[in-house]
C-alpha positions in Angstrom: -19.5 -21.7 -8.3 -21.0 -19.4 -5.7 -22.0 -16.9 -8.3 -23.6 -19.7 -10.5 -25.7 -20.8 -7.5 -26.7 -17.2 -7.0 -27.8 -16.7 -10.6 -29.7 -20.0 -10.5 -31.3 -18.8 -7.3 -32.2 -15.5 -9.0 -33.9 -17.2 -11.7 -36.1 -19.1 -9.3 -36.8 -15.9 -7.4 -37.7 -14.1 -10.5 -40.0 -16.8 -11.8 -41.9 -16.7 -8.5 -42.1 -12.9 -8.4 -43.2 -12.8 -12.0 -45.9 -15.6 -12.2 -46.8 -16.5 -8.6 -46.3 -13.5 -6.1 -49.3 -11.4 -7.3 -46.8 -8.5 -6.8 -45.9 -8.0 -10.3 -49.2 -8.2 -12.0 -52.7 -9.3 -11.3 -53.3 -13.0 -12.6 -55.5 -13.3 -15.6 -58.3 -15.9 -15.2 -57.9 -18.9 -17.2 -54.2 -18.1 -18.3 -51.7 -20.5 -16.8 -48.0 -19.3 -16.0 -45.5 -20.8 -18.5 -44.1 -24.1 -18.1 -41.7 -24.0 -15.0 -39.7 -26.9 -16.5 -38.7 -24.6 -19.4 -37.1 -22.1 -17.1 -35.5 -24.9 -15.0 -33.9 -26.3 -18.2 -32.6 -22.8 -19.1 -30.7 -22.4 -15.8 -27.5 -23.8 -17.1 -27.4 -21.6 -20.2 -28.2 -18.4 -18.0 -25.5 -19.4 -15.6 -22.9 -19.9 -18.4 -23.6 -16.6 -20.0 -23.5 -14.6 -16.8 -20.3 -16.4 -15.6 -18.6 -15.5 -19.1 -19.9 -11.8 -19.0 -18.8 -11.5 -15.3 -15.3 -12.7 -16.3 -15.0 -10.4 -19.2 -16.1 -7.5 -17.1 -13.1 -8.4 -14.6 -15.3 -9.5 -11.8 -12.8 -12.3 -10.9 -9.6 -10.4 -10.7 -7.9 -11.2 -7.3 -6.8 -7.8 -6.3 -5.9 -7.6 -2.7 -7.4 -4.6 -1.0 -9.9 -4.1 -3.7 -13.0 -2.3 -2.3 -16.2 -4.0 -2.3 -17.8 -1.0 -4.2 -15.1 -1.5 -6.9 -15.8 -5.2 -7.0 -19.6 -4.3 -7.3 -18.9 -2.2 -10.4 -17.6 -5.3 -12.2 -20.5 -7.5 -11.0 -23.2 -5.0 -12.0 -21.6 -4.4 -15.5 -21.0 -8.0 -16.2 -24.7 -8.9 -15.1 -26.0 -6.2 -17.3 -23.9 -7.2 -20.3 -25.2 -10.8 -19.6 -28.8 -9.7 -19.6 -28.2 -7.9 -23.0 -26.5 -11.2 -24.4 -29.6 -13.3 -23.1 -32.1 -11.0 -25.0 -30.0 -11.4 -28.1 -30.2 -15.2 -27.7 -33.7 -15.2 -27.0 -34.4 -13.3 -30.2 -32.7 -16.0 -32.2 -34.3 -19.0 -30.3 -37.7 -20.2 -31.7 -38.2 -23.3 -29.5 -40.1 -21.5 -26.7 -41.0 -18.0 -26.0 -39.3 -16.9 -22.8 -40.3 -13.7 -21.1 -38.1 -10.7 -21.9 -39.2 -9.1 -18.5 -37.8 -12.2 -16.7 -34.4 -11.4 -17.9 -34.4 -7.9 -16.4 -35.6 -9.5 -13.2 -33.0 -12.1 -13.2 -30.3 -9.5 -13.7 -31.6 -7.3 -10.9 -32.2 -10.2 -8.4 -28.9 -11.7 -9.3 -27.1 -8.4 -8.5 -28.6 -8.4 -5.1 -27.9 -12.0 -4.3 -24.3 -12.0 -5.7 -23.7 -8.7 -3.8 -24.8 -10.5 -0.5 -22.8 -13.5 -1.3 -19.7 -11.7 -2.2 -19.9 -9.6 1.2 -20.3 -12.7 3.1 -17.2 -14.3 1.3 -15.1 -11.1 2.0 -15.8 -11.4 5.7 -15.2 -14.9 6.0 -11.7 -14.6 4.1 -11.0 -11.6 6.1 -11.4 -13.5 9.4 -9.5 -16.4 8.0 -6.5 -14.1 7.0 -6.6 -12.4 10.3 -5.8 -15.7 11.9 -3.0 -16.4 9.6 -4.9 -18.8 7.3 -4.4 -18.3 3.5 -1.8 -15.5 4.0 1.2 -14.8 1.8 4.7 -14.6 3.5 6.1 -11.3 2.2 9.5 -9.5 2.5 10.2 -5.7 1.9 13.4 -4.8 0.3 14.4 -1.1 1.2 13.1 1.7 3.3 11.5 5.0 2.7 8.0 6.8 2.1 6.9 3.8 -0.2 7.9 1.1 2.4 6.3 3.0 5.3 3.0 3.4 3.5 3.0 -0.2 2.5 3.9 -1.6 6.0 1.3 0.8 7.6 -1.5 -0.5 5.2 -0.7 -4.1 5.7 -0.8 -3.7 9.4 -3.9 -1.9 9.5 -5.7 -4.3 7.0 -4.5 -7.8 7.9 -7.4 -9.1 5.7 -5.4 -8.3 2.6 -3.6 -11.5 3.5 0.1 -10.6 3.7 2.3 -11.5 6.6 5.5 -9.4 6.6 8.5 -11.5 7.8 11.0 -8.5 7.8 13.2 -5.9 5.9 16.2 -6.3 3.8 18.1 -2.9 3.3 21.5 -1.7 2.7 21.3 1.3 5.2 19.8 -0.6 8.1 21.9 -2.8 10.5 21.2 -6.4 10.8 19.2 -7.3 13.9 17.7 -3.8 14.1 14.0 -3.0 13.6 12.3 -0.9 11.2 8.7 0.0 11.9 8.4 -3.1 14.2 9.8 -5.4 11.6 13.2 -7.2 11.9 16.0 -6.2 9.7 17.2 -9.5 8.2 20.2 -8.3 6.2 21.2 -6.6 3.1 20.2 -7.1 -0.5 23.4 -9.3 -1.1 21.7 -11.7 1.4 18.3 -11.8 -0.4 18.5 -15.4 -1.6 19.4 -16.7 1.8 16.8 -14.6 3.4 14.0 -15.7 1.1 14.8 -19.4 1.4 15.3 -19.3 5.1 12.1 -17.5 5.8 9.8 -19.3 3.1 9.1 -16.1 1.4 6.6 -16.2 -1.4 6.5 -12.4 -2.5 9.1 -9.5 -2.3 8.2 -5.9 -2.5 11.1 -3.8 -3.9 10.9 -0.4 -2.2 14.4 1.2 -2.9 14.1 5.0 -3.2 16.7 6.7 -5.6 18.8 3.7 -6.5 20.4 2.6 -9.8 18.0 0.8 -12.1 20.5 -2.0 -12.8 20.4 -2.7 -9.1 16.6 -3.2 -9.2 17.0 -5.4 -12.3 19.5 -7.5 -10.4 17.0 -7.8 -7.6 14.2 -8.7 -10.1 16.5 -11.4 -11.6 17.1 -12.8 -8.1 13.4 -13.0 -7.5 12.9 -14.8 -10.9 15.7 -17.4 -10.0 14.1 -18.0 -6.6 10.6 -18.4 -8.3 8.9 -15.8 -6.0 6.5 -12.9 -7.0 7.9 -9.5 -7.0 6.2 -6.0 -7.0 7.9 -2.7 -7.2 6.8 0.1 -4.7 7.8 3.6 -5.9 8.9 6.4 -3.5 5.4 7.9 -3.1 6.4 11.2 -1.8 8.7 11.6 -4.7 6.1 10.6 -7.2 3.5 13.1 -5.9 6.2 15.8 -5.7 7.6 15.2 -9.1 4.8 16.9 -11.0 4.7 14.3 -13.9 2.5 11.7 -15.2 3.2 8.7 -17.6 1.4 8.0 -20.7 2.0 6.5 -24.1 1.2 7.2 -27.8 1.0 4.1 -29.8 3.5 2.4 -27.5 5.8 5.3 -27.2 6.2 6.4 -23.5 5.7 10.1 -23.0 5.7 12.4 -19.8 3.4 15.1 -19.0 2.7 17.4 -16.3 0.0 16.6 -13.7 -3.0 19.0 -13.6 -6.1 19.1 -11.4 -9.2 18.0 -13.1 -11.4 20.3 -10.8 -11.4 23.4 -13.2 -14.2 25.1 -15.3 -17.2 22.9 -15.9 -16.1 20.1 -13.6 -15.8 22.7 -10.8 -19.5 23.9 -11.5 -20.6 20.3 -11.6 -19.1 19.5 -8.3 -20.6 22.6 -6.7 -24.1 21.8 -8.2 -23.7 18.1 -7.0 -22.7 19.4 -3.5 -25.6 21.9 -3.1 -28.2 19.4 -4.2 -26.9 16.6 -2.1 -26.3 18.8 0.9 -29.9 19.9 0.9 -31.2 16.4 0.6 -29.0 15.4 3.7 -29.9 18.5 5.7 -33.7 17.6 5.6 -33.6 14.2 7.1 -30.5 15.0 9.1 -32.2 17.9 11.0 -34.0 15.6 13.7 -30.6 13.8 14.1 -28.8 17.0 14.6 -31.4 18.0 17.2 -30.9 14.8 19.1 -27.1 15.3 19.1 -27.3 18.9 20.3 -29.6 17.8 23.2 -27.2 15.1 24.1 -24.2 17.5 24.1 -26.2 20.1 26.2 -27.1 17.4 28.9 -23.6 15.9 29.1 -21.4 19.0 29.6 -21.3 22.7 29.9 -20.4 24.9 26.9 -21.7 25.7 23.5 -23.3 22.8 21.3 -21.7 24.0 18.1 -18.5 25.8 17.9 -16.5 27.4 14.9 -12.9 27.0 14.3 -10.6 28.6 11.8 -9.6 26.3 8.8 -7.7 26.7 5.5 -9.6 26.1 2.4 -9.4 26.3 -1.4 -6.6 28.6 -2.6 -5.5 29.1 1.1 -8.6 31.1 2.2 -9.3 30.8 5.9 -13.0 30.1 6.9 -15.0 29.2 9.9 -15.7 25.4 10.0 -18.7 24.4 12.2 -18.5 21.3 14.4 -20.5 19.7 17.2 -18.4 20.4 20.5 -16.9 16.9 21.4 -14.4 18.3 24.2 -14.9 20.1 27.3 -15.3 23.9 26.9 -11.9 25.8 26.5 -10.1 22.5 25.8 -7.1 24.3 24.3 -6.9 27.2 26.8 -3.6 25.9 28.1 -2.1 23.8 25.4 -2.9 25.8 22.4 -3.5 24.2 19.0 -2.7 20.5 19.2 -4.1 17.3 17.5 -6.4 15.1 19.6 -4.9 11.8 21.0 -6.4 8.4 21.5 -8.3 8.4 24.8 -7.7 12.1 25.0 -8.9 13.3 28.5 -10.4 16.4 27.1 -13.1 14.4 25.2 -16.5 14.2 26.7 -18.5 11.1 27.0 -20.9 12.0 24.1 -18.1 13.6 22.3 -16.1 10.3 22.2 -19.1 8.7 20.5 -19.4 11.6 18.1 -15.8 11.5 17.0 -15.8 7.7 16.8 -19.0 7.9 14.4 -18.0 11.2 12.7 -21.4 12.7 13.7 -19.5 15.8 15.1 -19.1 16.8 11.5 -22.7 17.1 10.6 -22.9 20.9 10.9 -20.4 21.1 8.1 -23.2 20.6 5.6 -23.9 24.3 6.5 -20.4 25.1 5.2 -20.9 23.0 2.1 -24.1 25.0 1.3 -22.3 28.3 1.9 -19.7 27.1 -0.8 -16.8 27.1 1.8 -16.4 23.2 1.7 -17.4 20.3 -0.5 -19.0 17.0 0.7 -15.8 15.2 -0.8 -12.2 16.6 -0.7 -9.1 16.8 1.5 -9.9 17.4 5.2 -9.1 21.2 6.0 -6.3 21.9 8.5 -6.0 24.8 11.0 -3.8 27.7 9.7 -1.0 27.0 12.3 -0.7 23.5 11.0 -0.8 24.4 7.4 2.2 26.9 7.9 4.2 24.0 9.5 3.3 21.2 6.9 3.8 23.7 3.9 7.4 23.9 5.3 8.0 20.4 6.0 6.0 18.4 3.3 6.9 19.0 -0.4 3.7 19.2 -2.4 1.4 19.7 0.6 0.0 22.9 -1.0 -1.6 20.8 -3.8 -4.4 19.8 -1.6 -5.7 23.5 -1.5 -6.2 23.4 -5.3 -9.8 22.0 -4.6 -12.3 22.7 -2.0 -11.9 20.9 1.3 -14.3 18.1 2.2 -16.2 16.8 5.1 -15.1 13.3 4.0 -12.0 12.3 1.8 -10.0 9.6 0.1 -7.5 9.7 3.0 -10.3 9.3 5.7 -12.1 6.6 3.8 -8.7 4.7 3.9 -8.5 5.3 7.8 -5.6 7.7 7.6 -6.5 10.1 10.4 -4.9 11.6 13.5 -2.1 9.0 14.2 -1.1 8.6 10.5 1.9 10.6 9.3 0.9 13.7 7.4 3.1 12.6 4.4 0.8 9.4 3.9 -2.2 11.6 4.1 -0.9 14.0 1.6 -0.3 11.2 -0.8 -3.9 10.3 -0.7 -5.1 13.8 -0.8 -3.0 14.5 -4.0 -4.1 11.5 -5.5 -7.7 12.7 -5.1 -6.8 16.0 -6.6 -5.4 14.6 -9.7 -7.9 11.9 -10.2 -11.2 13.5 -9.3 -14.3 12.5 -11.1 -18.0 12.6 -10.0 -18.1 8.8 -9.9 -15.1 9.0 -7.5 -17.0 11.5 -5.2 -19.9 9.0 -5.3 -17.8 6.1 -4.5 -16.3 8.0 -1.5 -19.6 9.0 -0.2 -21.3 5.7 -0.4 -18.4 4.0 1.1 -18.3 6.5 4.1 -21.9 5.9 4.9 -21.2 2.0 4.8 -18.0 2.3 7.1 -19.1 5.1 9.5 -18.9 2.6 12.4 -15.9 0.9 11.2 -13.1 3.5 11.2 -10.2 2.3 13.1 -8.4 5.7 13.6 -11.3 7.9 14.5 -11.1 9.6 17.9 
């Protein structure tokens, strides 16, 4: 209904712009605009066509946690498809000569109006869900990296609309806590736990378990008439080195490969260079202001260089605006920053919160040491440690490191387990595309003031 009202409003806006605003063209003396009543009567047809094409383009799927940018892909594609269909209908209709240019205006203005409407709706729904309205009571069965990642995400983003009531697991004692959630029993008590806690959805996150046991749990969920979803052991998935596919319905298994090779690597480098130059020109005044603020706030260099590990394990010097007191690690040695870290300066706190301390890394991008998008580079001492502790960690070094990345966009930063960040970094490596890079860049600019874990 909201989209329908937006499309109807877009048609009215387009008619005004086309025939009455004097912005589109200079009015011809003696030539009157076409009958407005004709366009008014066409609103139901335009709304119906756009609603159908939006539906066909998956603009109405209710996927929790779906990014606004992904939602906009469906909306723009659906409206473009609707415009083409309307042009086809107009070619067949002989009752009145509608302006074909009007159809283009309607599609463009509808995209803007629908985007604003959907953004407002997302904010309203997020606030309602944060206050417990419209949420789904959910239960997690099992523990492990899959369960840990799911709990972390649902706690970080209550606007997804899930209220976790607890954990059911064979290995955890009843009455204990797991990631701040109560352990409500083992899997044999699943029916009792579901009914007593009004559970509406069950997440099955059992690592390395007999498939027959999972099938029994699925059958139990079916009998209880509750939704269920299976959460894989994510660390096991990314370190297994395989990917599923099918040929005419026959399941097959292949080996994962990074897509950033050959021409794709050249394409990414060209994109980084051109975009880096475009960002550097307007960003120079901002960098000058930041440099002046750092100089006035505390003693020490404005920009400092730190060793990081890049593509194929090569060490390079990353450039950053100084956000801590000079010589911050003189006593402690290499350590991660903490929330409310006393070493952070007043200006530095703002810079780290907004990510402006990373601006000088555009120079690293132009030198070819980094990319605009990719896994964040770590210091050699931490890379050595993580290589020993995290299976598959080295895969993130198959591509150039980035100023921003898929993990950072999802707020997986300093206080997030390195296992979870590795999962997102590996996903990026294996699913790279130029469109994926554009999505991460655009979303990073939009969310620069909303990162929860930047400090």
